[in-house]
Backbone bond lengths (Angstrom), bond angles and torsions (degrees), N, CA, C in turn:
res aa  C-N    CA-C-N  psi(-1)  N-CA   C-N-CA  omega(-1)  CA-C   N-CA-C  phi
1 M - - - 1.443 - - 1.523 110.87 -
2 K 1.341 115.75 -41.81 1.458 120.66 -178.43 1.531 110.32 -63.38
3 N 1.327 117.76 -41.78 1.462 121.21 179.99 1.532 111.55 -65.46
4 S 1.333 117.88 -37.24 1.460 119.66 -179.45 1.532 111.10 -68.11
5 V 1.332 117.78 -34.72 1.466 121.01 176.26 1.524 110.03 -66.54
6 V 1.305 117.61 -42.59 1.463 122.19 177.35 1.523 110.05 -63.16
7 D 1.345 117.03 -43.66 1.463 121.21 178.87 1.527 111.01 -62.70
8 M 1.324 117.36 -44.05 1.468 121.58 179.74 1.531 111.01 -64.65
9 T 1.328 116.66 -39.79 1.460 120.88 178.31 1.528 109.89 -63.53
10 G 1.326 116.93 -43.20 1.463 121.03 178.32 1.515 111.92 -61.87
11 V 1.325 117.60 -44.17 1.469 122.19 178.85 1.521 110.14 -63.22
12 L 1.319 116.64 -42.68 1.455 121.08 179.50 1.533 110.86 -62.48
13 L 1.311 117.65 -44.28 1.467 121.24 179.15 1.523 111.41 -63.58
14 I 1.314 117.04 -40.00 1.472 120.78 178.03 1.528 109.98 -63.54
15 C 1.324 117.24 -44.10 1.467 121.03 179.34 1.524 111.51 -61.96
16 I 1.322 116.82 -44.71 1.463 120.55 178.29 1.525 110.47 -61.85
17 G 1.327 116.54 -42.62 1.465 120.62 178.03 1.517 112.16 -61.48
18 L 1.331 116.73 -42.85 1.464 120.31 178.98 1.517 111.68 -64.96
19 L 1.323 117.66 -40.95 1.460 120.42 177.05 1.524 111.24 -62.97
20 F 1.318 117.24 -43.76 1.455 121.02 178.69 1.524 110.72 -63.01
21 F 1.330 116.46 -47.07 1.461 120.33 -178.43 1.520 111.38 -65.22
22 S 1.322 118.34 -41.61 1.466 120.17 -179.67 1.517 110.33 -65.66
23 G 1.332 117.80 -33.24 1.458 120.58 175.79 1.503 111.64 -64.74
24 C 1.329 118.13 -40.70 1.461 122.07 177.97 1.521 110.99 -66.14
25 V 1.320 116.31 -42.29 1.459 120.02 -179.57 1.518 110.00 -61.95
26 N 1.328 117.49 -43.36 1.455 120.21 179.20 1.520 111.11 -64.85
27 Y 1.318 117.31 -34.47 1.449 120.01 178.82 1.533 111.11 -67.98
28 L 1.301 116.91 -36.47 1.453 120.94 -176.80 1.517 112.87 -76.83
29 R 1.325 117.39 -23.25 1.459 121.65 -178.56 1.527 108.62 -120.90
30 P 1.339 117.01 116.91 1.466 117.50 177.89 1.527 110.03 -65.52
31 E 1.305 116.04 145.24 1.460 120.52 179.67 1.519 109.53 -68.33
32 L 1.313 116.12 145.32 1.461 120.35 174.06 1.525 107.03 -60.59
33 G 1.319 116.51 137.44 1.458 121.13 -177.99 1.517 113.52 95.87
34 T 1.338 117.54 -11.92 1.458 121.43 176.61 1.524 108.80 -69.96
35 V 1.311 117.04 146.43 1.464 121.26 -178.32 1.526 109.75 -100.50
36 A 1.334 115.77 130.49 1.461 121.61 176.57 1.522 109.39 -78.59
37 R 1.329 115.60 141.24 1.463 119.10 175.78 1.533 109.17 -60.50
38 V 1.307 116.08 147.00 1.466 121.94 -176.46 1.520 111.79 -57.02
39 D 1.342 117.93 -41.85 1.464 121.01 -177.35 1.526 112.86 -70.64
40 A 1.336 119.05 -12.59 1.464 122.29 179.87 1.528 112.79 -97.08
41 R 1.319 117.08 -10.42 1.475 121.23 -177.53 1.526 110.59 -78.67
42 V 1.321 114.67 133.75 1.466 120.87 175.53 1.522 106.77 -116.30
43 P 1.351 117.77 106.34 1.464 119.69 -177.74 1.525 111.57 -68.35
44 L 1.327 115.18 142.03 1.461 120.64 175.34 1.522 108.16 -88.94
45 V 1.312 116.37 129.46 1.459 122.45 176.74 1.520 106.86 -113.46
46 D 1.323 116.67 116.28 1.465 121.68 -175.09 1.527 110.94 54.19
47 D 1.336 115.90 39.73 1.469 122.43 176.81 1.536 112.54 65.66
48 Q 1.331 117.21 25.02 1.469 121.67 -174.90 1.530 111.30 -137.79
49 V 1.309 115.29 155.89 1.459 124.41 164.70 1.519 104.37 -140.41
50 S 1.325 116.72 119.43 1.460 119.59 -175.75 1.521 111.06 -109.18
51 D 1.320 115.05 137.04 1.458 122.67 173.03 1.532 112.97 44.83
52 A 1.313 115.83 55.07 1.461 122.20 -179.69 1.526 110.04 -99.79
53 V 1.336 115.60 163.46 1.463 121.79 -179.66 1.526 108.90 -135.96
54 L 1.323 115.39 129.10 1.455 122.20 168.08 1.518 105.66 -102.57
55 K 1.326 117.26 117.41 1.467 121.44 -179.54 1.515 107.93 -121.54
56 T 1.327 115.77 120.77 1.462 121.91 175.53 1.528 107.70 -124.21
57 K 1.317 116.68 -178.40 1.467 120.02 178.89 1.524 111.81 -67.37
58 D 1.339 117.63 -19.46 1.462 122.40 -175.20 1.520 114.95 -100.38
59 L 1.324 116.74 -30.71 1.456 118.97 -171.97 1.508 111.78 -157.25
60 Q 1.333 112.87 170.68 1.455 121.18 172.23 1.518 107.17 -131.50
61 L 1.329 116.03 127.94 1.465 122.59 176.29 1.516 107.41 -115.32
62 E 1.329 116.63 114.63 1.459 122.61 175.06 1.515 105.76 -100.55
63 Y 1.340 118.09 120.34 1.462 119.78 -169.60 1.516 113.14 -146.92
64 T 1.323 113.86 163.72 1.451 124.55 170.20 1.519 106.83 -128.83
65 F 1.318 116.45 133.95 1.462 122.71 178.78 1.520 107.37 -118.62
66 S 1.320 116.69 130.04 1.465 120.09 176.21 1.519 109.49 -136.64
67 G 1.318 114.30 149.87 1.454 120.21 178.69 1.513 110.42 -142.19
68 D 1.315 114.90 159.73 1.467 119.22 178.24 1.527 110.93 -122.59
69 G 1.289 117.53 23.91 1.457 122.10 -178.35 1.516 112.37 101.57
70 E 1.334 117.50 -48.73 1.466 120.58 -177.80 1.523 113.10 -109.45
71 T 1.328 117.84 -26.41 1.460 120.87 -177.76 1.530 109.57 -123.88
72 F 1.310 115.08 166.98 1.459 120.16 176.17 1.522 108.50 -136.95
73 E 1.313 114.89 159.05 1.453 122.22 170.75 1.524 107.50 -140.67
74 I 1.320 115.02 135.84 1.449 120.74 175.68 1.519 107.38 -127.16
75 S 1.328 115.78 134.34 1.462 119.61 179.09 1.518 108.33 -143.08
76 G 1.318 114.55 155.39 1.451 118.85 179.14 1.509 111.61 163.31
77 K 1.327 114.51 -157.57 1.459 119.09 179.03 1.521 109.72 -135.69
78 L 1.318 113.36 148.01 1.455 123.22 -176.47 1.521 108.37 -117.25
79 L 1.334 116.48 130.96 1.459 122.26 178.94 1.523 108.32 -129.71
80 F 1.337 116.65 119.79 1.456 120.54 176.57 1.519 109.26 -80.47
81 D 1.325 115.99 145.64 1.450 120.97 -179.39 1.523 110.56 -63.48
82 R 1.294 115.95 138.31 1.466 122.21 -177.73 1.530 111.81 -62.61
83 S 1.318 117.52 -26.66 1.465 119.99 178.96 1.527 111.92 -63.54
84 I 1.314 117.64 -25.89 1.468 121.40 175.96 1.520 110.18 -85.54
85 T 1.316 116.66 -53.29 1.468 120.13 -171.49 1.532 113.78 -70.11
86 A 1.330 118.14 -20.93 1.459 119.57 177.14 1.529 111.24 -68.37
87 S 1.315 116.96 -36.83 1.464 121.12 -179.24 1.523 113.41 -97.79
88 Y 1.326 116.12 -27.01 1.471 121.72 -176.87 1.528 108.73 -130.37
89 P 1.315 118.06 74.15 1.462 121.55 -171.31 1.537 116.08 -78.60
90 M 1.325 117.93 -9.15 1.463 120.55 -178.26 1.523 110.04 -101.63
91 L 1.312 116.51 136.72 1.453 121.70 179.70 1.521 109.86 -97.84
92 R 1.319 116.03 124.62 1.465 120.47 175.78 1.515 111.18 -93.00
93 R 1.345 115.58 -41.93 1.462 119.86 -175.25 1.515 108.73 -159.18
94 F 1.336 116.27 142.54 1.457 119.94 174.43 1.524 109.12 -149.08
95 V 1.320 115.16 127.09 1.459 122.50 178.59 1.517 107.38 -126.55
96 M 1.316 117.03 130.36 1.463 122.01 175.67 1.514 107.87 -131.56
97 R 1.351 116.05 140.17 1.453 120.75 -177.68 1.521 109.75 -131.63
98 V 1.340 114.88 146.20 1.456 120.59 166.67 1.529 104.95 -104.50
99 N 1.316 114.79 132.30 1.456 120.97 -177.37 1.516 108.23 -113.31
100 F 1.320 115.77 126.83 1.453 121.64 -179.41 1.525 108.90 -89.17
101 L 1.333 115.35 130.84 1.459 121.99 -174.24 1.521 110.81 -118.92
102 D 1.331 116.15 147.52 1.457 119.43 173.39 1.530 108.65 -84.59
103 A 1.334 117.51 -172.78 1.466 121.68 -175.74 1.524 112.92 -64.24
104 R 1.330 118.53 -21.93 1.466 122.31 178.79 1.526 112.54 -91.16
105 G 1.344 117.49 -1.43 1.463 121.45 -179.38 1.514 113.69 87.06
106 V 1.328 117.03 14.37 1.460 122.67 -178.82 1.529 109.43 -85.76
107 V 1.333 116.67 134.16 1.464 121.71 178.87 1.527 109.18 -68.71
108 I 1.354 115.36 122.33 1.466 119.74 176.73 1.532 111.60 -108.82
109 E 1.343 116.04 -16.48 1.463 120.57 173.28 1.524 108.98 -166.18
110 S 1.338 115.42 152.60 1.454 122.27 -180.00 1.526 108.15 -132.95
111 V 1.342 116.40 129.18 1.461 121.33 -174.74 1.530 109.63 -128.58
112 S 1.326 116.56 134.64 1.463 121.01 177.05 1.524 109.76 -71.62
113 I 1.322 115.16 131.77 1.469 121.36 174.09 1.524 109.56 -126.54
114 A 1.323 115.26 23.90 1.461 119.78 -178.30 1.518 110.78 -56.51
115 P 1.325 116.97 130.22 1.463 119.43 177.54 1.521 110.53 -68.97
116 N 1.293 115.47 158.13 1.462 121.13 179.26 1.525 108.63 -80.11
117 I 1.343 115.98 93.64 1.455 122.44 -178.76 1.521 107.57 -117.00
118 N 1.314 116.31 130.57 1.460 119.43 175.99 1.521 109.39 -70.14
119 T 1.326 115.85 124.73 1.455 118.79 178.26 1.521 109.82 -80.18
120 H 1.317 115.29 158.71 1.466 124.55 -177.42 1.529 111.78 62.25
121 N 1.317 115.14 26.22 1.460 122.03 172.13 1.520 107.60 -124.03
122 E 1.311 115.52 165.00 1.456 120.29 179.22 1.527 109.79 -64.11
123 V 1.330 115.80 140.01 1.458 121.82 -179.19 1.528 109.06 -70.48
124 P 1.336 118.35 124.66 1.467 120.25 177.56 1.534 111.40 -66.64
125 D 1.320 116.86 155.43 1.465 120.77 178.23 1.519 111.59 -63.15
126 V 1.332 116.75 -43.84 1.466 122.77 179.57 1.525 107.99 -129.87
127 I 1.322 115.41 133.06 1.462 121.31 -179.90 1.526 107.81 -117.98
128 Q 1.311 116.42 122.34 1.455 120.55 177.70 1.526 109.41 -76.64
129 L 1.327 115.46 139.04 1.456 121.75 -178.64 1.517 108.82 -123.84
130 R 1.319 116.26 130.04 1.460 121.21 174.62 1.520 107.01 -150.94
131 S 1.338 114.82 126.55 1.449 119.84 -179.94 1.520 108.89 -149.95
132 S 1.312 115.82 151.48 1.462 120.45 177.47 1.517 108.84 -147.72
133 G 1.311 115.55 163.66 1.454 119.70 179.87 1.511 111.75 177.15
134 I 1.317 114.96 -168.68 1.458 122.33 179.66 1.525 108.69 -88.01
135 K 1.308 115.36 131.39 1.462 121.43 179.94 1.529 108.74 -97.32
136 P 1.322 118.57 131.92 1.460 119.80 -179.86 1.529 111.05 -70.65
137 P 1.317 117.30 153.47 1.472 119.35 177.44 1.532 110.76 -69.43
138 G 1.329 115.93 151.67 1.454 121.35 176.16 1.517 115.35 85.34
139 V 1.322 117.40 16.35 1.465 120.82 -178.30 1.530 109.62 -79.24
140 A 1.332 114.91 129.46 1.462 120.83 177.01 1.523 112.06 -116.09
141 A 1.346 116.29 -20.43 1.464 120.43 -176.75 1.523 108.80 -158.02
142 I 1.330 114.68 169.89 1.463 121.26 175.29 1.520 108.45 -129.81
143 A 1.320 115.73 161.68 1.462 122.94 172.43 1.522 106.78 -149.22
144 F 1.314 116.76 150.31 1.462 121.79 -178.49 1.523 110.39 -108.25
145 N 1.318 115.35 156.40 1.457 121.58 165.64 1.520 107.44 -146.27
146 Y 1.348 116.05 157.91 1.462 119.92 179.06 1.516 110.44 -153.23
147 F 1.325 114.31 162.54 1.455 122.92 174.28 1.522 107.31 -148.43
148 G 1.316 116.81 131.97 1.460 120.70 178.27 1.512 111.33 -143.17
149 T 1.317 115.50 149.61 1.453 121.84 174.42 1.519 107.86 -121.36
150 F 1.310 116.04 126.17 1.454 123.57 -179.19 1.517 108.67 -114.59
151 S 1.329 116.16 152.57 1.454 121.24 -174.65 1.526 110.01 -127.90
152 S 1.333 115.22 151.34 1.462 120.39 178.74 1.520 112.32 -85.34
153 A 1.327 117.83 -13.37 1.467 120.46 -175.55 1.526 110.65 -148.04
154 T 1.315 115.53 164.74 1.455 120.61 175.33 1.518 109.51 -76.13
155 L 1.305 116.94 169.88 1.464 121.36 179.66 1.526 112.06 -63.08
156 R 1.332 117.13 -31.46 1.465 120.85 -175.69 1.517 113.77 -76.51
157 S 1.333 117.34 -28.55 1.462 119.65 -177.94 1.523 110.13 -90.45
158 G 1.289 116.50 157.68 1.459 121.31 -178.72 1.515 111.47 -89.60
159 G 1.323 116.51 177.69 1.452 122.01 175.36 1.512 114.10 71.63
160 D 1.286 117.15 32.36 1.453 121.59 -176.09 1.532 111.54 -73.39
161 E 1.331 116.48 126.18 1.452 122.96 172.05 1.512 106.96 -117.76
162 S 1.332 117.12 154.48 1.462 118.84 -178.71 1.520 111.38 -131.45
163 W 1.329 114.74 163.93 1.456 123.43 179.81 1.512 107.30 -138.09
164 E 1.329 116.65 136.89 1.459 121.28 177.06 1.516 109.42 -107.64
165 A 1.308 115.55 136.35 1.452 122.40 176.28 1.526 107.32 -121.26
166 F 1.328 116.96 134.19 1.463 118.42 -179.30 1.520 110.55 -153.37
167 Y 1.323 113.84 157.90 1.467 123.14 177.45 1.511 105.85 -147.97
168 M 1.318 117.00 115.12 1.459 122.14 -176.35 1.539 107.32 -136.70
169 P 1.354 117.69 82.53 1.464 121.15 -171.11 1.530 114.72 -86.71
170 F 1.313 115.97 57.32 1.467 119.99 -177.39 1.514 110.11 -129.53
171 D 1.333 114.83 145.39 1.479 120.45 177.23 1.503 110.77 -100.23
């Protein structure tokens, strides 16, 4: 009887964990068919976006996007707002995505472009970003989204507080 209670508790905890994790994953990736807000859409002109800036309350992304019809490359630099990093200088997690949109602003694909940042280390002043991949057919614009968790302390020290930063411009 004791083993069956332990087994049931373990199964229940796993199920709760999976539900929580799947909810986070869905939050980080917009569903296909979701519409991007008009102010978040960046139209592609000749498969390019040159010297553009995404500025939110949390960060600034200075980037260039180029494509050749089948592939894309995005490069630039990412700067987190000092109001976050002054109080929460450690990075726990950061996810950034470029979302490919059709002419109506509908998400047709979402790709991670998260920079390679060591978590549980101090957030660098400037983070270089470079990503490439396959671009879906029918892309007319792009839009970004991100989610990050910042911490006031390292794992070893006590009194850890955290801050979440996010941008999800979809209806």
